[in-house]
N, C-alpha and C positions, 0 to 999 in steps of 0.2 A: 543313748544310755544302753549299756549292756545288761540284758535281762538274765539273771542267774537263778538256778534252782538247786537246792541241796537235798540229796536223798541219802538218809542215814538212819538206821533203826535205833541208834543211840542218840537220844535227844541232847545229852550233854555235849557230845562231840559236835553235833550239828550247830548247836547254839554258840559254842566256842568259835567255830569256823565263821559263822555269821558275824560275830563280834570282830574278828580279825579282818573280814572283808569290808567293814565300815571304813577302813583306812582308804578304800578306793571308791567311796560313795560319790565322788565327782564324775565317775564314769560307769559304775556298776551298781545295780540294784538287785537285792535278793527278793524275788517275787514270792517264793513259797519254800517251805521246808516240809519234806515228806519223811515220816518214819516208817511208812508202809509202802513198799515198792509196788504193790498191786494198785493202791490208790494213785500212785504216780503214773502208772501205765494208763489209767483212765483219764486223768486230768492234764497230763503233760501237753498233749496236742493243742488244747485250748490256750495254754500259756505261751506257747511258741518261744521257749527260751533260746538264748544264744549260747549258753554254757550250762552244763549240769555237773555239779560236784557230786560224784557217785561213790558210795561205799562199796566195798567188794563183798565182804562176808556179812550177809543178812539172812535171817530165818526164811525158809521156804523158797526164796529166790535170791541168788547172789547177783552182783552187779553185771556180770557177763551175760547171765541168763536174762536179766532185765533188758539189756540192749537187744538180745536176740528176739525177745517177745515183742519189743517195740516195733521192729521192722525197719522201715525207712527212717533214718536219723538225719535231721536237718540242723543239728546243733553240735557244738564241740563238747568233749567229755574230759574232765580231769578226775581221775580216780584218787580218792582219799581213803587210806586204809592204815591199819596198825601193823600190817604184814608186808614184808618186802619180797615175797616169793611170787608175786603176780606181775612183775614188771614186763616180762616177755608177753604174757597174755594181753596186758594192757596195750602194748605196741601193736599186737596183731588186731586188736579191736579199734585201731586208729585213734587211740586216746591222745589228746593234746599234751597231757602231762600226767605224772604219777607222784603224789605227795604222801609222805608217811606221817601218821599221827604220833605225837602232837605236831601239828603243822608248823614248820619253821617259817618265821616271818619273811626272811630273805628268799626262801624258796617259793613262798606264795607270791611275793612281789615279782619274781622272775616269771612265774606261771601267768600272772595277770598281764605282764608286758608281752609275753608270747601270744596270749589270747587277743590282746588289742591289735597286734600286728596281723594276726590271722584274720580277724574280722574285717580290718581295713583292706586286706588283700582280697577277700571275698567281694567286698563292695566294688573294688576296682575292676575285678574280672566280670562282675555283673554289668557294670557300666559299658564294658567293652563287648558285651554280648557273648561272653564265653561260657559255655555250659560246664558246670562243675562236675557233672557225672560223665566226663569224657572217657575215652578208652585208656587214658593215662592213669585213671584213679585206682592204682594198685600199689603194692609195696615193693621196695627194692632194699636188699640187705647190703650194707656197705661196711666192710671189715677194715678197721683201723687199728693203730697201736693201742688205743684206749679201750677198744671193744667193738661190738657190732651195732651199727645204727640201722634201724628199720625206718626208712623214709618213704613218704608218699611220692610217687612219680610226678603227680601233677603239681608238686611244690618245687620241683627242680626247674630252674630258669635256664641254666646252661651248664655244660661241663667242658673244661678246658684242659688240654694236655700240658703237662709240666714234666719234661723228660720222661721217665718211666712211671710217673704218677698222674693221677687225674684229680682235678679240683672241681668239686660240685658246688654250685652257687644256688642258693634257695631264695624263695620269695620273701621269707622273713628277714633276709639280709645276712644270714649266717653262711658258712661254707665248711665243707668237709674234704680233707685230702686223703685219697685212697691210693695204695701202692699197686695199682693195676693200670694197664695202658688204656688209652681211649678206644683202641680197636676192640678190646674185650667188651667194653660197655656198648659199643656201636651195635654189636649183635644182640645184647640183652635188651636194648631199647628200640630194636627194629620195629617200625610201624608208622602209622600216620601222624603220631604226635611228636616224634623226635627225628631229627635229621642232622647228619654231619655235614655242615655247610662249607667247611674248608679242612685243611690238614689238622688243625689244632682245636676245633670247636664242634661240639654237638649242642643244638639248641632245642628247647621245648617250643614247638611251633604255636602252641596255645599262648605263649608269652610274647609273641611278636605283636608290636603295635604299629609298626610302619615299615614299608619297604621303599628304599630309595633306588631309583634306576641307575644303572651303570653297566659296565661290561659284565660283571657278575651281580652287581648291586650291593646294597648295604642293608642290614636289618637293624632296627632299633627295638630293644626289648623293654619289658616293663620295669626293669631295674635301672634303666637309663643308658645301658651300654649299647654301643654301635659296633657291629661285626661285619667284616667283609665276607661276601659270598663268592666261592670259587665259580668261575664261568661254567665249568662242567656240571655244577649242581643247580644252575639257575632254572632250567626247565622243570626238573623234578620238584624244586622248591615251590615254584609257582603253582604246580599241579596240586601239591599237598596243602598249600595255604588255602586254596579254593575249597578244600574239604573241611578245614579246621573250624 
């Protein structure tokens, strides 16, 4: 069961959100509602929620200051606000989603689906012994025709070349197409977590679950894909996998 907490200084808005979340009672339980962010700071560690639905504009302490004061965060955050001007700040705060009041039922459903996939992905990584706070845990800005996506590097499974485009595949199952070459991203992602294993693919080494022997070998990733490794990359790959 997903443990949820709502933090909103307006009780009416918090109660309405709690009512809408009852549609997901088979997998989500609202443990507490806080109208005072200071009280939430004190009690949240003992609750250990999986998700916090957090208002932005609150007296004395806004949602972003709340997260800063909390320090280490081991839960996902969905901002729920009446204002649409905080979207970029929410992305920078690694928020899972950003919902406008009054919360639209379809948008809430999409957010809960995203949350469920994110939690399942965390469980899989923990089973594989992969540390969530790896050196990949930072953001990357991807510019597309629709706008700019701010994505977590540790959620990238692989990047594939498609002519002069690059296709990003993510742990949640979605993908983003960017009009930049793979070579450009190879430099941006240089480090122990990512490696270009052949002419057309960069992989997140934290997403490797199996290596099959061969001239260059084959990698199996968490999304089920299998990718050929260039023989010239084999030695470096094995060295980096031993560190991941």
